[in-house]
DRENFIKE-289082 format. One record per atom (N, C-alpha, C): x, y, z. Coordinates in steps of 0.05 Angstrom, whole numbers, padded with zeros to 5 digits, always signed. Each point is the difference from the previous one (the first is absolute). Layout:
XYZ...
end
This chain:
+02769+02291+01736-00024-00013+00002-00009-00011+00028+00020-00009+00013-00004-00011+00028-00009+00024+00017+00010+00022-00003-00008+00024+00016-00029+00007-00005-00010-00005-00024-00029+00005-00007-00018-00023+00008+00011-00021+00014-00016-00022+00009-00004-00020-00022+00017+00001-00021-00003-00020-00021+00021-00020+00001-00002-00024-00009+00023-00020-00002+00022+00009-00019+00023-00010+00005+00022+00008-00016+00000-00012-00029-00016-00021-00002-00003-00014-00026-00021-00023+00004-00004-00015-00019-00015-00024+00002+00015-00019+00020-00017-00016+00016+00012-00014+00023+00008-00029-00012+00024+00000-00012+00008-00027-00012+00009-00020+00021+00003+00007+00023+00007-00019+00022-00026-00012+00010-00024+00009-00008-00025-00012+00007-00004-00003+00030+00001+00021+00015-00004-00002+00029-00028-00009+00007-00004-00014+00021-00027-00005+00009-00013+00024+00011-00027+00005-00008-00012+00024+00008-00005+00001+00030-00011-00020+00011-00006+00000+00029-00025+00016+00007-00011+00016-00017-00023+00016+00005-00025-00016-00006-00021+00007+00017-00026-00016-00003-00024+00020-00001-00023-00012-00005-00025+00012+00003-00007+00006+00029-00017+00017+00007-00005+00006+00029-00005-00025+00016-00013-00021-00013-00005-00024+00015+00023-00020+00003+00024+00009-00009+00024-00018+00001+00004-00017-00023-00019+00000-00019+00002-00017-00024+00019+00012-00021+00013-00018-00016+00017+00009-00021-00014+00003-00028-00021-00014-00004-00011+00001-00027-00032-00003+00002-00013+00008-00021-00027-00004-00006-00005-00008-00028-00019-00016-00005-00007-00008-00028-00022+00020-00012+00007+00009-00023-00017+00020-00013-00007-00010-00029-00025+00001-00007-00009-00009-00027-00013+00023-00015+00015+00008-00021-00011+00021-00018-00018-00007-00021-00012+00017-00015-00017-00004-00023-00025-00017+00008-00010+00003+00024-00025-00012+00007-00021+00020-00007-00012-00002-00024-00014+00022-00012-00030-00007-00003-00010-00020+00015-00028-00003+00005-00005-00013+00026-00024+00003+00010-00005-00012+00027+00000-00031-00002-00009-00010-00023-00001-00030-00002+00029-00010-00001+00018+00013-00010+00029-00007+00000+00011+00000+00027-00007+00021+00015+00007+00003+00029-00011-00022+00017-00025-00007-00005-00012-00022+00017+00013-00026-00006+00006-00005-00027+00013-00026-00008+00027+00000+00010+00015+00021+00000+00028+00002+00012+00000-00008+00029-00017+00012+00015-00001-00003+00029-00009-00027+00009-00020-00011-00015-00010-00028+00005+00023-00021-00006+00012+00004-00023+00021-00020-00008+00024+00003+00019+00007+00023+00009+00022+00005+00019-00005-00015+00026-00026+00001+00008-00007-00015+00025+00004-00030-00005-00005-00010-00024+00003-00027-00006+00030-00008+00000+00016+00018-00009+00029-00005+00000+00013+00004+00029-00016+00012+00016+00010+00003+00027+00020+00024+00001-00004+00020-00015+00018+00023+00000-00017+00025+00006+00014+00021+00010-00012+00026+00006+00007+00020-00021-00020+00011-00013+00004+00024-00016-00005+00025+00016+00021+00017+00003-00002+00024+00015-00010+00024-00012+00004+00002-00028-00007+00024-00014-00010-00007-00027-00021+00015-00009-00011-00004-00028-00001+00028-00013+00010+00001-00025-00001+00025-00014-00019-00001-00024-00019+00017-00002-00018+00004-00022+00014+00021-00017+00003-00005-00027+00015+00017-00017-00015+00010-00024-00025-00006-00003-00016+00007-00024-00009+00028+00002-00003+00010+00024-00008+00028+00004-00027+00000+00015+00000+00013+00023-00024+00001+00017-00025+00009-00015+00006+00021-00017-00023+00012-00013-00012-00017-00024+00012-00023-00004-00011-00018-00021-00016-00023+00013-00003+00003+00027-00016-00022+00014-00025+00013+00011-00022-00015-00002-00024+00010+00014+00003+00002+00030-00016+00015+00014+00000+00001+00028-00006-00029+00012-00016-00013-00014-00008-00030+00011+00026-00016+00000+00014+00001-00023+00024-00017+00000+00023+00010+00019+00002+00026+00004+00019+00010+00019-00007-00009+00028-00027+00000+00005-00009-00010+00027+00008-00029+00004-00002-00015-00022+00007-00030+00002+00031-00002+00006+00017+00017-00015+00027-00001+00008+00005+00005+00030-00013+00023+00010+00005+00006+00028-00011-00022+00019-00023-00010-00007-00010-00022+00018+00018-00024+00001+00012-00009-00023+00018-00021+00001+00027+00005+00015+00009+00025-00004+00024+00008+00016-00005+00000+00030-00024+00008+00008-00006+00000+00029-00003-00028+00010-00013-00018-00016-00006-00028+00008+00026-00015+00004+00020+00005-00019+00025-00015+00002+00022+00017+00013-00006+00023+00009+00020+00017+00014+00023+00006-00017-00005+00008-00025+00020+00006-00020+00002+00029-00005+00025+00009-00004+00003+00028-00009-00009+00002-00027-00015+00021-00006-00011+00005-00027+00009+00026-00011+00014+00002-00023+00006+00023-00013-00016+00002-00026-00018+00021+00000-00014+00006-00026+00015+00021-00013+00002-00001-00026+00015+00018-00017-00015+00025-00008+00015+00022-00001-00013+00023-00009-00007-00002-00030-00025+00006-00007-00009-00005-00027+00010+00021-00020-00002+00026+00003+00011+00018-00019+00030-00004-00004+00009+00000-00024+00027-00005-00005+00004+00006-00030+00027+00005-00008+00005+00006-00028-00011-00019-00021+00000-00025+00007-00010-00021-00019-00030+00000-00004-00015+00013+00017-00028+00002-00002-00008+00028-00009+00020+00018-00004-00004+00028-00007+00000+00003-00031-00004+00023-00008-00001+00007-00030+00027+00003-00012+00021-00003+00014+00027+00007-00008+00008-00020-00023+00011+00011-00021+00014-00015-00021+00028-00005+00006+00011+00018+00017+00028-00001+00006+00007-00028+00011-00015-00011+00018+00009-00026+00011-00001-00023-00019-00012+00004-00024+00000-00022-00020+00025+00003-00018+00016+00022+00003+00024+00002-00017+00023-00015+00014+00020-00004-00016+00024-00015+00008+00014+00013+00025+00003+00026-00002+00013+00014+00022-00019+00010+00020-00024+00006-00007-00021+00010+00018-00010-00021+00019+00005-00025-00005-00009-00021+00018+00012+00002+00028+00022+00015+00000+00014+00004+00027-00016+00014+00019-00023+00012-00008-00018+00014+00019-00013-00019+00019+00001-00027-00008-00011-00019+00019-00030+00005+00004-00008-00003+00026-00029+00004+00007-00004+00027+00012+00019+00018-00003-00002+00026+00015-00023+00016-00011-00009+00018+00018-00023+00018-00006+00007+00024-00017-00018+00007-00017+00004+00024-00016-00022+00021+00007+00010+00022+00011-00018+00022+00005-00013-00002+00028-00007+00023+00011-00010+00001+00029-00027-00013+00000-00016+00001-00021-00026-00012+00001+00003-00031+00006+00019-00013-00012+00006-00028+00004+00007-00004+00029+00017+00017+00011+00008-00003+00030-00025+00001+00017-00019+00019-00007-00024+00001+00016-00016-00026-00003-00002-00010-00025-00016-00024-00005+00012-00023+00015+00029+00000+00002+00012-00022+00013-00006+00001+00030-00001+00024+00011-00006+00004+00028-00029-00010+00005-00019+00007-00018-00028-00008+00003+00000-00033-00001+00017-00011-00017+00001-00029+00000+00009-00012+00026+00019+00013+00013+00009-00009+00027-00023+00005+00019-00014+00022+00000-00023+00004+00019-00021-00021-00004-00003-00009-00025-00020-00022-00005+00007-00025+00013+00027-00006-00001+00010-00024+00013-00004+00004+00032+00008+00023+00010-00003+00004+00029-00028-00005+00009-00020+00011-00013-00027-00002+00007-00009-00031+00003+00014-00018-00015-00007-00028+00000+00016-00014+00023+00017+00015+00014+00018-00012+00022+00027-00009-00009+00006+00003-00027+00028-00006-00008+00020+00018+00013+00022-00010+00008+00022+00015+00012+00025-00002-00015+00003-00015-00022+00024-00003-00015-00003+00012-00028+00018+00015-00009-00002+00012-00027+00026-00005-00016-00004-00009-00023+00023-00002-00020+00003+00026-00015+00023+00013+00001+00004+00027-00011+00020-00001-00023-00007+00014-00021+00018-00001-00024+00014+00027-00007-00005+00020+00017+00010+00026-00004+00012+00012+00024+00024+00012+00000+00014+00010+00021-00013+00024+00012-00011+00018-00017-00015+00023+00008-00025-00006+00017-00014-00020-00012-00024-00010+00015+00006-00012+00027+00023-00014+00001+00010-00012+00026+00005+00022+00020+00012+00023-00009+00005+00021+00018-00027+00012+00012-00018+00003-00020-00026+00014+00008-00015-00021+00019-00002-00024-00006-00014-00019+00018+00014-00001+00028+00027+00002+00000+00012+00000+00028-00007+00024+00015-00002+00023-00015-00007+00024+00014-00029-00001+00010-00017-00010-00016-00028-00004+00008-00001-00018+00027+00015-00021-00002+00001-00018+00024+00010+00016+00024+00021+00015-00003+00011+00015+00023-00021+00019+00011-00015+00012-00018-00020+00020+00009-00026-00011+00009-00002-00027+00000-00024-00014+00010-00022-00002-00022+00006+00010-00024-00021-00003-00022-00003-00028-00010+00021-00016+00004-00002-00029-00005+00008-00015+00028-00012-00024+00002+00006-00015+00025+00029-00004+00004+00008+00000+00026+00028-00002+00008+00011-00028-00009-00018-00019+00000+00008-00027-00007+00004-00005-00030-00003+00020-00016+00004-00003-00030+00028-00007-00006+00004-00020-00017+00026-00009-00009+00003+00007-00030+00022+00011-00007+00005+00008-00028+00025-00018-00010-00006-00016-00020+00019-00017-00013+00006+00012-00026+00027+00005-00006+00007+00013-00024+00008-00022-00020-00012+00001-00024+00002-00022-00019+00026-00001-00015+00008-00023-00010+00022-00003-00016-00003+00015-00027-00023+00006-00008-00004+00016-00024+00011+00027+00002+00007+00009+00024+00012+00027+00001+00030-00002-00007+00012-00024-00001+00026-00004-00011+00024+00007+00017-00005-00001+00028+00022+00007+00018+00017-00026+00006+00027+00006+00002+00017-00025+00004+00028+00008+00012+00001+00023+00014+00026+00006+00014-00005+00011+00027+00021-00001+00018-00006+00009+00028-00007+00030+00003+00010+00018-00018-00007+00026+00002-00030+00007-00005-00010-00014-00022-00028+00001-00006-00017-00010+00021+00007-00022+00014-00014-00013+00019-00002+00019+00025+00022+00012+00007+00000+00018+00022-00021+00023-00004-00001+00010-00026-00018+00021-00007-00029-00009+00004-00005-00025-00011-00029-00011+00001-00008-00005+00029+00019-00007+00016-00007-00005+00029-00008+00026+00013+00016+00023-00007-00006+00025+00011-00027+00011-00010-00009-00008-00024-00025+00009-00011-00023-00014+00011+00005-00022+00016-00022-00013+00015-00006-00029-00009+00018-00012-00016-00003-00029-00006+00001-00017+00023-00019-00019+00004+00003-00018+00021+00012-00027-00007+00001-00006-00027+00018-00021-00010+00004+00009-00030+00023-00009-00010+00009+00008-00027+00008-00024-00017-00011+00000-00024+00004-00023-00019+00022+00011-00021+00024-00010+00003+00020+00009-00023-00006-00014-00025+00015+00007-00021-00003-00013-00026+00007-00029+00005-00009-00017-00018-00001-00028+00006+00025-00016-00002+00020+00012-00014+00025-00016-00007+00023+00007+00018-00004+00008+00025+00022+00009+00018+00017-00026+00008+00026+00004+00001+00018-00021+00010-00002-00001+00030+00011-00021+00011+00002-00003+00029+00016+00024+00013+00025+00006-00011+00014+00023+00013-00017+00024-00004-00014+00005-00020-00015+00026-00002-00022+00001+00021-00014-00025+00004-00020-00001+00022+00012+00005+00028+00023-00011+00004+00013+00005+00026+00007+00029+00004+00009+00014-00020+00005+00029+00001-00026+00016+00005-00023-00008-00012-00026+00014+00005-00006-00003+00029+00004-00026+00012-00008-00002+00027+00016+00018+00019+00026+00006-00007+00016+00017+00016-00009+00029+00000-00017+00007-00021-00007+00028-00005-00027+00007+00014-00018-00019+00003-00027+00006+00010-00009-00021+00021-00020+00008+00016-00011-00017+00022-00025-00014-00009-00014+00011-00022-00026-00012-00007+00004-00027-00014-00020-00017+00002+00004-00025-00014+00004+00004-00031+00014-00020-00012+00003-00003-00028-00019-00020-00011-00009+00005-00025-00019-00019-00012+00015-00011-00025+00008-00026+00001+00017-00010-00022-00014-00022-00015-00001+00002-00026-00012-00020-00016+00018-00026-00001-00011-00023+00006+00014-00025-00004-00007-00013-00027-00021+00009-00013-00006-00009-00026-00016+00022-00014+00001-00003-00027-00013+00024-00015-00013-00012-00025-00023+00014-00009-00012-00009-00023+00016+00006-00026-00005-00012-00022+00017+00004-00024+00000+00030-00007-00022+00015+00005+00000+00029-00005+00023+00017+00014+00010-00012+00021+00022+00012+00016+00026-00014-00001+00002-00017-00021+00026-00014-00002-00002-00030+00005-00022-00009+00015-00003-00028+00005+00020-00014+00018+00019+00014+00013+00019-00014+00015-00011-00009+00027+00009-00025+00007-00009-00012+00025+00024-00005+00018-00002+00011+00025+00023-00001+00019-00005-00016+00024-00015-00022-00003-00008-00015+00022+00023-00007+00020+00023-00011-00012+00021-00006+00018+00016+00021+00013-00006+00025-00009+00012+00024+00013-00016+00011+00024-00024-00009+00003-00016+00011+00020+00012-00001+00028+00011-00023+00009+00013+00001+00026+00022+00021+00005+00016+00004-00022+00022+00019+00003-00011+00029-00001-00022+00004-00016-00013+00026+00000-00008+00007+00029-00013-00019+00013-00008+00006+00027+00023+00004+00020+00021-00014-00003+00023+00001+00018+00013+00029-00003+00002+00009-00023+00016+00025-00004-00018+00025+00001-00027-00003-00003-00016+00023-00004-00025+00001+00018-00002-00017+00020-00023+00001+00018-00002+00026+00015-00024+00010+00007-00026-00012-00005-00007+00001-00029-00012-00021-00010-00005-00003-00029-00026-00014-00007-00015+00012-00019-00022-00014-00010+00009-00015-00026-00003-00026+00001+00007-00017-00023-00024+00000-00018+00002+00014-00023-00022+00001-00018+00001-00021-00019-00022-00017+00000+00000-00023-00016-00027-00006-00012+00000-00013-00022-00025-00011-00012-00008+00009-00027+00008+00025-00007-00012+00009-00025+00017-00008-00025+00018-00018+00004+00013-00013-00024-00019-00018-00015-00024-00006+00013-00021-00016-00012-00016+00014-00021+00003+00027-00002-00017+00016-00018+00020+00013-00020-00010+00013-00020+00014+00012-00022+00013+00026+00008-00014+00016+00017+00011+00026+00006-00015+00012+00023+00010+00025+00008-00012+00013+00023-00025+00014-00008-00018+00005+00017-00023+00017-00004-00022-00013-00015+00001-00028-00005-00021-00011-00015-00019-00013+00020-00024-00006-00011-00020-00014+00018+00008-00028+00004-00003-00010+00025+00009-00027+00006-00024-00017+00010+00002-00026-00004-00024-00018+00004+00005-00016+00025-00020-00016+00008+00004-00019+00022+00022-00019-00005+00001-00009-00024+00023-00019-00009+00026+00013+00004+00003+00025-00008+00025+00014+00005+00008+00002+00031-00022+00005+00016+00004+00003+00028+00010-00026+00011-00010-00023-00008+00010-00026+00009+00027-00006-00008+00007+00008-00025+00027-00003-00009+00021+00017+00015-00010+00023+00007+00018+00018+00015+00004-00010+00028-00018-00013+00012+00003-00012+00025+00021-00022-00001+00000-00015-00021+00019-00021-00004+00029+00011-00001+00003+00023-00014+00025+00013-00003+00009+00008+00027-00019+00012+00015+00007+00010+00029+00008-00024+00018-00012-00023-00006+00007-00024+00017+00029-00008-00006+00008+00002-00025+00027-00007-00008+00020+00018+00014-00005+00027+00000+00016+00018+00016+00003-00006+00029-00023-00007+00011+00000-00007+00029+00018-00026+00005-00003-00019-00019+00016-00023+00003+00031+00006-00002+00008+00018-00018+00028+00009-00003+00010+00013+00027-00017+00016+00012+00007+00014+00025+00003-00021+00021-00015-00020+00003+00001-00019+00021+00024-00019-00006+00006-00004-00025+00022-00020-00007+00027+00013+00002+00002+00027-00007+00028+00012-00001+00004+00021+00019-00021+00010+00015+00004+00022+00021-00022-00004+00020+00001-00023+00013-00020-00006+00020-00001+00017+00025+00022+00014+00004+00002+00019+00021-00015+00025-00003-00008+00007-00026-00014+00024-00006-00030-00003+00009-00011+00019+00011-00027+00000+00011-00019+00016-00017-00023-00013-00007-00021+00013-00014-00020+00009+00019-00012+00025-00005-00022+00012+00016-00025-00018-00002-00014-00001+00021-00026-00013+00000-00021+00018-00011-00025-00011-00005-00020+00017-00012-00009+00022+00020-00005+00024-00011-00013+00020+00016+00016+00012+00022+00027+00003-00003+00016+00014+00020-00007+00030+00001+00001+00015+00023-00010+00024+00002+00009+00021-00018+00025-00002-00011+00010+00021-00017-00009-00003-00029-00014-00022-00006-00007-00004-00028-00026+00016-00007-00001+00008-00026-00023+00016-00009-00023-00019-00007-00011-00014+00021-00023-00015-00006-00025+00019+00001-00018-00004-00017-00022+00019+00000-00015+00000+00027-00011+00023+00006-00015+00005+00025-00030+00000-00006
end
């Protein structure tokens, strides 16, 4: 395995990563399930009151379920607060006509695309985001990830486009992570219940940032790992600490201004834990050049 560039096993000795984002920072705060512009505005305003910086926001409802007017509001807020914005690809198995994904075994299809027409529609959804200035895309299908990366390399999509691979793809080992990195992922979200040795092994396998949930909604198990956040950063930096959506019932649902404020509070708790137990770790400031802030 070592000859293939993979770790020999999970890193039970928990070595310090030592790797950073291009700006030298070890971590960034990411808030998922911000599924309305009013929720995003409330999140960012409340975060300012708490004195914390939100570096990245993920919309997960599906871009094709938002009007152009609302998507413009998302983009405007991200530009105002210099926040990286990931809009999610709308077409997905859960919005398709498939009955397979409703079955006990078929649910493993996740959000993956069925048929070439859905791939084309997904690309059109990304083009719609690009026209609005969005430069971050949340991707749920490995084939689509490869296609989008090829389009980026050929200049059909802006070079600054960032592709974040979702936890819904179900990846959680170093071999899979290396493959996703080669397919063009700019950051990868593993399954949510990885142990610290598993995270440390992932870090040894890839260079791209990892996106790790510190808390989860009941629909994903409801576990809250607030006190583990400092060790997550130490062993797996550069790392997006994903926090906030434990205040809602599940992923992909519409969120309100009240949800946005509650998510800001959860993010403030994570920031407190980082300062209390790992004060040497550095967080990126708003709008660093490598971030997918809308243009």
